[in-house]
C-alpha positions as CSV (number, residue, x, y, z in Angstrom):
1,X,0.0,0.0,0.0
2,X,1.2,3.5,-0.7
3,X,-0.1,6.1,1.7
4,X,0.8,9.5,3.2
5,X,-0.2,12.2,5.6
6,X,1.0,15.8,5.8
7,X,2.6,16.7,9.1
8,X,5.1,19.3,10.0
9,X,8.6,18.6,11.2
10,X,7.5,19.9,14.6
11,X,4.6,17.4,14.7
12,X,6.9,14.6,13.6
13,X,9.4,15.4,16.3
14,X,6.7,15.7,18.9
15,X,5.3,12.3,18.0
16,X,8.8,10.8,18.0
17,X,9.5,12.1,21.5
18,X,6.2,10.9,22.8
19,X,6.7,7.4,21.3
20,X,10.1,6.1,22.5
21,X,12.0,7.8,19.6
22,X,10.3,5.2,17.3
23,X,12.7,2.5,18.6
24,X,10.3,-0.3,18.0
25,X,7.7,-1.0,15.3
26,X,4.9,-0.6,17.9
27,X,6.3,2.9,18.6
28,X,6.1,3.8,14.9
29,X,2.5,2.7,14.5
30,X,1.3,6.2,15.6
31,X,2.6,7.4,12.2
32,X,0.3,5.0,10.4
33,X,-2.9,6.6,11.6
34,X,-5.1,8.9,9.5
35,X,-3.3,8.1,6.3
36,X,-4.5,8.9,2.8
37,X,-4.2,5.8,0.6
38,X,-3.1,6.6,-3.0
39,X,-2.3,3.0,-4.2
40,X,-2.3,-0.7,-3.4
41,X,0.2,-3.0,-5.1
42,X,1.3,-6.6,-4.8
43,X,4.5,-8.4,-5.9
44,X,5.5,-12.0,-6.1
45,X,8.8,-13.4,-7.1
46,X,8.0,-16.9,-8.3
47,X,9.9,-19.8,-6.8
48,X,12.4,-21.5,-9.1
49,X,10.9,-24.7,-10.5
50,X,13.4,-26.9,-8.7
51,X,12.8,-25.6,-5.2
52,X,9.8,-27.7,-4.3
53,X,11.5,-30.9,-5.4
54,X,14.7,-30.0,-3.6
55,X,12.9,-29.3,-0.3
56,X,11.0,-32.6,-0.6
57,X,14.4,-34.5,-1.1
58,X,15.8,-32.7,1.9
59,X,12.8,-33.7,4.0
60,X,13.1,-37.4,2.9
61,X,16.8,-37.3,3.8
62,X,16.0,-36.0,7.3
63,X,17.4,-32.5,6.7
64,X,15.6,-29.6,8.3
65,X,15.0,-26.9,5.8
66,X,15.1,-23.3,7.1
67,X,14.3,-20.2,5.2
68,X,16.2,-16.9,5.8
69,X,14.3,-13.9,4.6
70,X,13.8,-10.2,5.2
71,X,10.1,-10.5,4.4
72,X,7.5,-10.0,7.0
73,X,6.1,-13.1,8.7
74,X,3.0,-13.4,6.6
75,X,4.9,-13.2,3.3
76,X,7.5,-15.6,4.7
77,X,4.8,-18.1,5.6
78,X,3.2,-17.9,2.2
79,X,6.6,-18.5,0.5
80,X,7.4,-21.4,2.9
81,X,4.0,-23.0,2.1
82,X,4.6,-22.7,-1.7
83,X,8.1,-24.2,-1.2
84,X,6.8,-27.1,1.0
85,X,8.9,-25.9,3.9
86,X,5.7,-25.5,5.9
87,X,2.3,-27.1,5.5
88,X,-0.8,-24.9,5.6
89,X,-1.7,-26.5,8.9
90,X,1.7,-25.6,10.5
91,X,1.4,-22.0,9.2
92,X,-2.1,-21.7,10.6
93,X,-1.1,-23.2,14.0
94,X,1.8,-20.7,14.4
95,X,4.1,-23.5,15.6
96,X,6.9,-23.5,13.2
97,X,10.0,-22.4,15.2
98,X,12.4,-24.4,13.0
99,X,11.2,-23.1,9.7
100,X,12.6,-19.5,9.9
101,X,15.7,-17.8,11.1
102,X,15.6,-14.1,12.0
103,X,18.3,-11.8,10.9
């Protein structure tokens, strides 16, 4: 989504000082209120065709496959499901500590 809101530098600095200097994502959420949406977009980088088969071979060999990504958790789960790293049931349960590594 592409969105904006007009605020002065003074208003921004005031919000920053009132919200822990925006140190955490939760602190920055105040910036995402009362936005004007100007566009919605979606992207998908398709998996290479050999990925699914390679993951299946790893699983059969007893290898734990982990995915390292900078994507947000929802995107990472969707990619992991498409690659057969996670099942839909595992993704829905929220119990997949070995599937991802954070960096």
